[in-house]
C-alpha positions as CSV (number, residue, x, y, z in Angstrom):
1,M,109.4,82.0,70.2
2,S,106.3,83.1,68.3
3,E,103.8,85.4,69.9
4,S,101.0,83.6,68.1
5,K,101.6,80.6,70.4
6,Y,99.8,82.5,73.1
7,D,96.9,83.9,71.1
8,K,94.6,81.0,72.0
9,Y,94.8,82.0,75.7
10,I,93.5,85.5,75.2
11,G,89.9,85.6,76.5
12,M,90.4,82.4,78.6
13,K,88.2,82.5,81.7
14,L,88.8,80.4,84.8
15,E,86.2,79.0,87.1
16,P,85.1,81.5,89.8
17,V,86.5,81.5,93.2
18,T,84.3,82.5,96.2
19,F,85.3,84.6,99.2
20,D,83.2,85.2,102.3
21,V,83.7,88.7,103.7
22,V,83.9,88.4,107.5
23,G,84.0,91.3,109.9
24,D,87.0,89.9,111.9
25,R,89.1,89.7,108.7
26,I,88.3,93.4,107.9
27,R,89.4,94.4,111.5
28,Q,92.5,92.2,111.2
29,Y,93.4,93.8,107.9
30,A,93.0,97.3,109.3
31,K,95.1,96.4,112.3
32,A,97.8,94.8,110.1
33,T,98.0,97.9,107.9
34,D,98.0,100.3,110.9
35,D,94.9,102.0,109.6
36,P,93.8,104.4,112.3
37,N,90.2,104.8,111.0
38,P,87.9,103.7,113.9
39,Q,85.1,102.8,111.4
40,F,87.3,99.9,110.3
41,F,87.3,98.5,113.9
42,E,83.6,98.9,114.7
43,K,82.5,95.9,116.8
44,D,79.1,95.8,115.2
45,D,79.5,94.3,111.7
46,G,76.4,96.2,110.6
47,K,78.3,99.5,111.1
48,L,81.7,98.2,110.1
49,L,83.2,99.9,107.0
50,T,85.7,98.1,104.8
51,P,88.9,99.8,103.6
52,L,89.1,99.9,99.8
53,A,92.6,98.3,100.0
54,F,90.9,95.2,101.6
55,T,90.4,94.3,97.9
56,S,93.9,92.9,98.0
57,V,92.8,90.3,100.6
58,Y,90.1,88.8,98.4
59,W,91.7,89.1,95.0
60,I,94.8,87.3,96.1
61,S,92.5,84.2,96.8
62,A,92.1,83.7,93.1
63,I,95.8,83.8,92.2
64,P,96.7,80.3,93.2
65,N,94.1,78.8,90.8
66,F,95.2,81.2,88.1
67,L,98.9,80.3,88.5
68,K,98.1,76.6,88.5
69,K,96.2,77.0,85.3
70,V,98.9,79.0,83.5
71,I,101.5,76.5,84.6
72,D,99.3,73.5,83.6
73,E,98.8,75.2,80.2
74,G,102.6,75.7,79.8
75,I,102.3,79.5,79.6
76,I,104.6,79.8,82.7
77,K,107.3,77.2,83.4
78,D,109.2,78.8,86.3
79,L,107.4,80.9,88.9
80,S,110.7,82.2,90.2
81,R,110.9,84.2,87.0
82,L,107.6,86.0,87.6
83,L,107.5,89.8,88.4
84,H,104.5,91.9,89.3
85,G,104.1,94.4,86.6
86,G,101.4,96.6,88.1
87,Q,97.7,96.7,88.8
88,R,94.7,99.0,88.6
89,Y,91.5,98.9,90.7
90,E,88.1,100.0,89.8
91,F,85.9,100.3,92.9
92,L,82.2,100.0,92.0
93,K,80.4,99.1,95.2
94,L,81.5,98.9,98.9
95,V,82.2,95.5,100.3
96,K,80.7,94.7,103.7
97,P,80.7,91.9,106.2
98,G,78.4,89.1,105.1
99,D,79.1,89.6,101.4
100,K,79.8,86.4,99.5
101,L,82.0,87.4,96.6
102,E,82.7,85.6,93.3
103,L,86.0,86.4,91.6
104,Y,86.5,85.6,87.9
105,V,89.9,85.6,86.2
106,E,90.1,86.3,82.5
107,I,93.3,86.6,80.4
108,K,93.1,89.9,78.5
109,N,96.4,89.8,76.7
110,I,99.6,87.9,76.4
111,Y,102.6,89.3,74.4
112,I,106.4,89.2,74.3
113,K,108.3,92.5,74.7
114,N,112.1,92.9,75.3
115,N,112.4,89.1,75.6
116,M,109.9,88.9,78.5
117,L,106.3,87.5,78.5
118,F,103.6,90.0,79.6
119,L,100.4,88.4,80.9
120,E,97.6,90.8,81.5
121,F,94.5,89.7,83.2
122,S,91.3,91.0,84.6
123,L,89.6,90.0,87.8
124,P,85.9,91.2,88.0
125,V,84.3,90.6,91.4
126,K,80.5,90.2,92.0
127,N,78.7,90.0,95.3
128,Q,75.9,87.6,96.2
129,N,73.4,89.9,94.5
130,E,75.3,89.7,91.2
131,E,76.4,93.3,91.6
132,M,79.8,94.2,90.3
133,V,81.9,95.2,93.3
134,S,85.3,95.8,91.7
135,I,87.5,95.1,88.8
136,L,91.2,94.5,89.1
137,T,93.4,94.6,86.1
138,T,97.0,93.4,86.6
139,T,100.1,92.4,84.7
140,F,102.5,89.6,85.4
141,I,105.9,89.7,83.7
142,I,107.8,86.5,83.2
143,R,111.5,87.0,82.7
144,P,113.5,85.0,80.2
145,G,113.7,81.3,81.1
146,G,110.4,81.3,82.8
147,F,108.2,80.8,79.8
């Protein structure tokens, strides 16, 4: 299989996904993760702080569209062969209740190494004021037979 087959996908951007940040979701996340910080349970949304790890709640909302696109494009053929290869977060601005986030997915790189397909993508997130909130960079690894 030639790596050049995937070059045309590098730089491909998907339509943005929106996510509304709601105070109750922040409190539910803090409870689910057993976070003891009382600032994550504040009843007044105006005083409520958001755990940085809450990022995983909203970034995951963009993954179904992303996976559908890479399957439709024929990049991935079998999701049971997909592994999570790691991720990195850049936190640029705190997220707060009432924020309306837009998440964009862009394929940064696709390559084959050790008979596996590596799919690196970036997920920049902006709030309703067009301010960059965070950038997630992650890698999916597709094992042989999955691409």
